[in-house]
Every structure is written in C-alpha cells, then in structure tokens.
C-alpha positions in Angstrom: 98.7 99.6 87.3 96.2 98.6 84.8 92.7 98.4 85.8 91.3 94.8 85.7 88.4 94.3 83.6 86.0 93.7 86.5 87.2 97.1 87.6 86.8 98.9 84.3 83.3 97.6 83.7 82.3 99.3 87.2 84.0 102.4 86.2 82.0 102.3 83.0 78.7 101.6 84.8 79.5 104.2 87.4 80.3 107.0 84.5 76.6 106.6 83.3 75.5 108.0 86.6 78.4 110.2 87.7 81.4 111.9 86.7 84.4 109.9 87.0 87.4 111.8 88.8 90.8 112.4 86.2 92.6 109.3 87.8 89.6 107.0 87.0 88.9 108.6 83.6 92.8 108.2 82.4 92.8 104.6 84.1 89.9 103.8 82.3 91.0 105.4 78.9 94.4 103.6 79.2 92.4 100.0 80.0 90.2 100.9 76.8 93.1 101.2 74.6 94.2 97.6 75.0 91.1 95.9 75.9 88.5 95.3 72.9 86.1 93.4 75.3 85.9 96.4 77.5 85.0 98.6 74.4 82.5 96.4 73.5 81.3 96.7 77.0 80.9 100.3 77.2 79.3 100.2 73.6 76.3 98.0 74.9 76.4 99.9 78.0 75.6 103.4 75.9 73.3 101.6 73.4 71.3 100.1 76.2 71.1 103.6 78.3 70.0 105.3 74.6 67.4 102.6 74.1 65.9 103.2 77.9 66.0 107.0 77.2 64.2 106.3 73.8 61.5 104.0 75.6 61.0 106.8 78.2 60.1 109.3 75.7 57.3 107.7 74.0 
C-alpha cells in the first residue's frame, strides 16, 4: 500500500533525526517517485536544515 502524503511528510521529517527502517525507506522512496509535492517538501526540509546548520556555525 502506498503512503499518503501525510505519512510521507512525517517520514521525511523523521529521517532528519533518525535512521529510517528499511521498510520505511522503501515506502518513502516509492512515494517520492510518484509525488512531486513530497519531493518538493523533502527539498525544502533539507534546505531549511542546511540553513539552520549554517546559522549555528556563525
């Protein structure tokens, strides 16, 4: 069964803080192949996280 966008966004957020299980990673990868909105959300989260790290270094 495919993840909903809500479930995928939760896993994207979780992946920033912990290693996802193999089933979680596979489900998320499959969802991202089909969902451009969630791919965009993942990119936004990565950009935000990088910005926060950059801000902490100064």
